[in-house]
C-alpha positions as CSV (number, residue, x, y, z in Angstrom):
1,M,-4.6,-3.3,-76.6
2,H,-4.9,-3.3,-72.8
3,F,-6.0,-6.9,-72.7
4,I,-3.1,-8.0,-74.9
5,L,-0.6,-6.1,-72.7
6,V,-2.1,-7.6,-69.5
7,V,-1.8,-11.1,-70.9
8,L,1.8,-10.5,-72.1
9,L,2.8,-9.0,-68.7
10,A,1.1,-11.9,-66.9
11,L,3.0,-14.4,-69.1
12,G,6.3,-12.6,-68.4
13,A,5.5,-12.6,-64.7
14,L,4.9,-16.3,-64.7
15,L,8.1,-17.0,-66.7
16,N,10.1,-14.9,-64.3
17,L,8.4,-16.4,-61.2
18,F,9.3,-19.9,-62.5
19,L,12.9,-18.8,-63.2
20,G,13.3,-17.1,-59.8
21,L,11.9,-20.0,-57.9
22,S,14.1,-22.4,-59.9
23,F,17.2,-20.4,-58.9
24,F,16.1,-20.3,-55.3
25,F,15.4,-24.0,-54.9
26,D,17.9,-25.5,-57.3
27,P,20.5,-23.0,-58.4
28,A,22.9,-25.6,-59.9
29,T,20.4,-26.9,-62.4
30,A,18.9,-23.5,-63.2
31,G,22.4,-22.1,-63.6
32,A,23.3,-25.0,-66.0
33,D,20.4,-23.9,-68.2
34,F,22.0,-20.5,-68.4
35,G,25.4,-21.9,-69.3
36,L,26.9,-21.7,-65.8
37,Q,29.0,-24.6,-64.8
38,S,28.8,-26.3,-61.3
39,P,29.8,-23.5,-58.9
40,N,31.2,-24.0,-55.4
41,E,29.2,-23.1,-52.3
42,Q,29.9,-19.3,-52.7
43,G,28.8,-19.5,-56.4
44,L,25.6,-21.4,-55.4
45,S,24.9,-18.7,-52.8
46,S,25.4,-15.9,-55.3
47,M,23.2,-17.6,-57.9
48,R,20.5,-18.3,-55.3
49,A,20.6,-14.7,-54.1
50,D,21.2,-12.7,-57.3
51,F,19.4,-14.6,-60.0
52,T,16.4,-15.2,-57.6
53,A,16.3,-11.4,-56.8
54,F,16.5,-10.4,-60.5
55,F,13.7,-12.7,-61.6
56,L,11.4,-12.4,-58.6
57,V,11.5,-8.6,-58.7
58,A,10.7,-8.7,-62.4
59,A,7.9,-11.1,-61.8
60,F,6.5,-9.0,-59.0
61,C,6.6,-5.8,-61.0
62,E,5.1,-7.4,-64.1
63,G,2.4,-9.2,-62.2
64,W,1.4,-6.2,-60.1
65,A,1.4,-3.9,-63.2
66,A,-0.8,-6.4,-65.1
67,W,-3.2,-6.7,-62.1
68,K,-3.5,-3.0,-61.5
69,R,-3.0,-1.9,-65.1
70,R,-0.4,0.6,-64.0
71,G,2.6,1.4,-66.1
72,D,4.7,3.1,-63.4
73,I,5.1,-0.1,-61.5
74,L,7.2,-1.5,-64.4
75,W,10.2,0.8,-64.1
76,P,12.3,-1.4,-61.8
77,A,11.8,-4.5,-64.1
78,L,12.3,-2.4,-67.2
79,M,15.7,-1.3,-65.9
80,L,16.7,-4.9,-65.0
81,F,15.9,-6.1,-68.5
82,V,17.5,-3.1,-70.3
83,I,20.7,-3.6,-68.3
84,A,20.7,-7.4,-69.0
85,F,20.1,-6.9,-72.7
86,T,22.9,-4.3,-72.8
87,G,25.3,-6.6,-71.1
88,R,24.5,-9.4,-73.6
89,L,25.0,-6.9,-76.5
90,V,28.3,-5.8,-75.1
91,N,29.4,-9.4,-74.7
92,L,28.3,-10.2,-78.2
93,I,30.5,-7.3,-79.6
94,V,33.5,-8.0,-77.3
95,V,33.6,-11.8,-77.0
96,G,31.5,-12.9,-80.0
97,D,28.5,-15.2,-80.4
98,Y,27.8,-18.7,-79.1
99,D,25.2,-21.3,-79.9
100,L,21.7,-19.9,-79.6
101,W,23.0,-16.5,-78.4
102,Y,19.9,-14.8,-79.8
103,G,17.4,-16.6,-77.6
104,P,18.0,-14.8,-74.3
105,M,18.4,-11.5,-76.1
106,A,15.1,-12.0,-77.9
107,V,13.3,-12.8,-74.6
108,E,14.9,-9.7,-72.9
109,A,14.0,-7.5,-75.9
110,L,10.4,-8.7,-75.8
111,H,10.2,-8.0,-72.1
112,V,11.5,-4.4,-72.8
113,I,9.1,-3.8,-75.7
114,V,6.1,-5.0,-73.7
115,M,7.0,-3.0,-70.7
116,L,7.6,0.2,-72.7
117,L,4.2,-0.3,-74.4
118,A,2.5,-0.8,-71.0
119,I,4.2,2.2,-69.5
120,K,3.1,4.3,-72.4
121,T,-0.5,2.8,-72.5
122,F,-1.4,2.3,-68.9
123,P,-1.9,5.2,-66.6
124,A,0.5,6.0,-63.8
125,G,-0.6,5.6,-60.1
126,K,-3.1,8.0,-58.6
127,V,-1.7,11.1,-56.9
128,S,-3.7,12.7,-54.1
129,P,-5.2,16.1,-54.7
130,A,-2.6,17.6,-52.4
131,G,0.2,16.3,-54.6
132,P,2.7,13.5,-54.0
133,A,3.5,12.7,-50.4
């Protein structure tokens, strides 16, 4: 089970690394893949900053957690994906569906499931005998 979780976390980290770097180096093209139309300079700046941050933080957390086999490292990435999934769910209810709406939600749900399993399965970080600092 540990090996499978490590592989799934590493794959998630690689996907998020690719997406984060895509938004950093070419936000207009990466944004178009997410259904965002050509933004102005401010929009490109926001995409380059916010999407890059989202995906690179997730990639870092998943990669580090896979490397160290520590579940506590996944909490920031888990919160990002839970909020993203919730936002898509609310949009689905309020606005309705669109072509292939289930794809991004499936990816986010898979991230959440894998991270929850890893948090439950992997140990937390080591605490010194004197307690937390």
